[in-house]
Structures are given as structure tokens and as C-alpha cells.
N, C-alpha and C positions, 0 to 999 in steps of 0.2 A: 140276592142283597151284599150290598159291600160295604165297604166306611162311606159310598157316597148315598147311600140307598139302594135303591133299584141297581141293579149294573147295566152299564151303560151299553151293551149289547139291546137287552130287552128294553132300555129306553129308545132306542134308536127304531128298533120295530116299532114297537107301539105308537109312535111318533110317524112312522110311513105310514102305520094300518091306518092312523084318523084320517091323513092326510088321503089318502086315495080311495076310502071308504065316502069323502065329502066328494070328491070328485068324480065318484060315478055315479051318485045322488045327483049332484045337477048335470050331467053327464042324461039319465035318466029321466029328469024332469025336463031339459033344452030338449030333445026328440034328438035323432038322429038326419044329419045334413051332407048328404055323400058328397056334392061340388061343396063343403064347405071350403076355402083356402085354407091351407097350412104353410109351415116356413116362414122363414123371415121377408119374403119378395116383397111385402105389402107393409102400409103402414098398419090400416085399419085391424084387418085380421091377428098384427101383430099385437097390437093395442090391448086387442080383448085377450089374447093369450096370454101375455107374459105376466097382466096384472090380476089375473084372475087365476093364475097360477100362483103368481105371489102372496095372495089375499089366502087361499088355503093353507099354502103350508103356514104362511103368518101366524094363521088363528090355531094349526096346529101345534103347533111351537108354544103356543098361548095357554092349551089345554093344560101342555105337558109342562108349562111352569107353576100353574097349579098344584097341578103332583106333584111338582119337583120343589114347592115352596121358595121361589126366585122371582126375583124381574125378570119380566121377560126379553130386557135389555141387557141381559147378561150375556145372548145370543149374539152379541156383535152390532145391531142395529138398535139402538136403545133410542125412541122418537126424539128424547129432548135434544139430539142432537145431527139433526136429519137437517139437512141442507145447511148447516153450520161450517164453519174454515175449515175444519179437515174432507167434507163432499168437495167444496171448492178449490182447494188446494189438489185433490183427487181430478177434477174436473178439468186442471190447466193444465197439469202435468200430463192428464192423457191426452187432451189436445192438441200440446205440443211437442208432448213424443210422438203422437203421429204424424204430426208435422215435417217432426224431423227427418222421418222416414220416407217420408211423399218425395220432401227433397233428396233424399240419399239416391234415390231412387227415380227421379228427373234427372241428377245428373250423370248417374252409371247408365242413362241412354235404355230404359225401362216402361218409363212413364210419361204423357202425354197429354194435356190440354186442348181439345179441340175446339174450345167454346162453351157455352152455354145450353144446356139442354131442354132448361125451363125460363119461360121470359112471365115480366109482372106480379102478378098474385098470387102466381103456382108455388112462384118462387119458396115466400113466405108461408103456404099452407103448409107444401110438403116440407121445409124446415119445421117447423111447429110440430107438425104430426108424426114425425120420425123423431123429434128430442123426447115426444110424450112416450112414445115406444120403446123407446132405448133406455130411457130412464125406467121401465119396465121391464126391459131386458136385463138393468144393472140388477134392481132389485132384488128381483126373481133370482138370475144366475146367483149372484153372490148369497144371497139367504141360501138355498136351496142346496149351494153347492158347498158352502161355507158354514155360515150361522148357528142351527141347531148342532148341525149334523159334524161339524169342528170341533165345537163348543162340548160336546159331549163326547166325541170318540176321545179328544185329550184326555178326559176327565179316566180314562182306561188303559189309556195306552202309552199317552205322554203327547204332547205340540207335535213336536218331530214328525213321530209316524203319522197320525194324525194328518197330518199336512200331505206326505204325501199319498193316504189310501185318499183321501178329499177332489187334491189333482188328478192322480189317474180316474176316481169316478167322471168328476170333469172331464178330461179327457176321454173316457170310451162314451159320454152325449155327443161330443161331437162328431164324433165317426163316423155317422151315418151321412152328415151333412153331404148333399150333393157339390160336388166340387173339393171337398178337403183332399189334402196332400198330408203323407210323412212329415215334410219340415212343417205343414200347417199345426198338426197334431203335438210337434213336440213344441210349436208355440204355444198353443193351448195348457199344455203340463206345465210348462214357465212361468204361464199368468195365473193356472189355479196355484203355484207355488208363491208366487208372488202377493197372489192377495192372502195368504195366510201369512204370510212372512209380514205384511202391512199390520193386519191385525195384530201379530205377533208385538211390535215395534209403535205402533199408536195406540193399541186398547179397543177400536172397534174396526167395524166393517165401511166405515161411511168414505173415507178416502178411495179404498177399495173400490165403491159402486160409484162413485165420480168419476173415479178413472176409464172404469168398466164403460158408463154410457158413452161419455165424450167420446171417447177411442172410438164404438161402435158408430155415432151418430159423425162421427169425422171422416170413416171408413166410406160408410151406407150411400150417406147423403151429399158432403160435404165433399169429398174428394172423389165419391163416383167410383168408388171400385168395387170388388166380392168383398165378405164379410167372411169369412170361415167359410168359402163356395158359393155364398148367397148372393148373389146383384141384385139388388134394391130399384123396385119401380117408384118413378118419382125421385132420383139424384140429381144432383144441379149441374155436371159438367158431362159434356160428351167426350170422354176422353182413350187411350189408346197405350196397352203395355205392348210392350214390345222384352227381347232376350231373351235367354233360358227361361225355362220352368222355376230353378234354383234359385236364379235370380229375382226375377220377374216376382216371382211368385204364386205365376201360372192360375190355373181355374180357382187356387184357394184364396188369392188375392192378395197384397202384402204381408198378411201372416205368414206364408209359406217363404217367403224370401229369407236368406241367409242373411242378409242386411236388417230384416226386421228380429233375425234371430241375435243379432250380436248386440241390438239396443235393448232387448230383455236381460239380459246381464248386467249391464247400466243401470236400470232401473232397480235392481237390488240395492247396488252402492248408492245412490242415490237417496233410497230411503234408510237406508243405514246411517249414512252423514246425515241426514234430516232428524230421525228421532234414533238417537246412540241408543236410550236405554230400553227393557224391556218393559211392555206395560197392558200386557194380558192377564187377565182376571181366570183365573181357571175355577172351578165350580168347589176345590176342596181348598180356596183361601180366597175367600168371595169378600169384597171389597179391599182388595191389599193387591199390592204390585206385587207377582209371582214368578222371578226372576230364574225358572226352574231352565235344566239346559233341554235346547229342541228333543234333542233325540233322547 
């Protein structure tokens, strides 16, 4: 026991034990499907995988909130703020930032559109399916990679160290992606830090959720390029990537390009200017702003 009750490490172990126990039970109830699609290449399997995983971890965090006697919304994604202004600011920033990256890649001779890959109702069908899928990715990855884990670690190590730990784990989770590269993993790490910084400055994860979802939707469906090494089935355009991998992104997609890495640093400046004061509310200062140092 510590000043905030059960110590952070034990709370995290209990949280993951609950989540993995629920996942194991659901897996046994559903049975084994040897030919089940995996990865992020098709929208319907992605919808099932990501939303199911989010529900499991969100419920596990709710159980922890009962143990800790605090609102579930303290973990960064309070429902009262879902799909409100911060989410849509993040959505516009995510898609807008990606569009700047893709324009830069085109001007550098690395990205070309050769025409539509879909026609008629197929365009709207896959646009909606991939949007639902990547909303699931945004919800799940932000909550499981930040969410309860970041909040609880911050109560034990401080927000800065917690951010480095969760960004590293987020990167490790992308390490085995087919087609991922070193530059792509650096981008993943920087985005992990950016999402934590967004929480620090805005007081929630909703801006990061919107950014994450619409960035991925723009990559996979709209601009039709690989996303962390995954090409999407049902993308909008036929495209060509040219040039050296360090510039075009290669098999990792634009996230593996040095152009994208330069933009990554700009996002920190934009968030710092748009949200100049810390708004993160830590466990020891519930209900008040906690302007503690990042490290």
C-alpha cells in the first residue's frame, strides 16, 4: 500500500489479469477458428478485433475504478466528452496533417495516384467500414496504450517517465507488424509521446483518439498506402510509391519516411501553442489541475 492506496505496479497487474482472464474466457466460449483473418488488412475482422478488445480493457478499467473508488473517466476517456470538440479537433488535425505529409511526398516524387480503385457504392461501403474499423483502432490503442496504464504509472513514477514507458510499449506492440521499418518504429514511438503530451495539455485522450482514427483512415482508405506495414483491402485509389525507402517510407508506408518524422516534431509545437497550460489530473490531485513537472 502507498499514499494512493494499492501501489501502481500491483494495480496494473490486477488490471491486466482481469483483461486477459476475460479475453481467455471469451476465446474459449467462441472456439478455435484456424482460418480467422488477423491483422488490419480487411475492415470486418478489424472492426471485430479492435472494438472487442476495447470493450474488454474498458470493462477491466471500470472494475479497477470500483476498487480505487474513482470515476472511470479519470483514465482519459470520460464518456461525457466523447465525440465532442477535442475529438473533432483531433480528427481535423490528423487528416490535415496526413494530407500535408502526402503532398510533401508527392512533391518529392514519392507518391502518385493512378486513378480510382473502387467505383460506385463500393466507395461509400469501404469508406464507412474502414471509418468504423479505425475508430475502433483509435479507441482501443489509445486506451490500452495510454488510458489506465498511463494514469496509474504516472501516480507511481511521474507523468514523464510513465510517458516514456507507455510509448516504448506502444512501439514494441508494432514491432512484429509485417513491413514495419526502423523509421516506422521511431514514428510510432514519437506518436506515443505525442498522445501522452496531448493528454497532459488537454486533460483527456479524446483529441489523440480523433487524431489516431482519422490519420489511420486517411492512410489506409483515402490515400491508399500501407499503415505501419499493413496495406488495406478496399482502398480508394490505385497508387505508386517511388524513391528510396527512407524518403517514401517503403514497406512501412509514409510513417516510415523522414518527411513524416519531421512533421512529427511539428505536432508537439502545435499542441503546445494551442493548449499552453497543463490539464492532466493525476491520482493524488483528483478534481484539480496538476502542473507537476513532466519528469
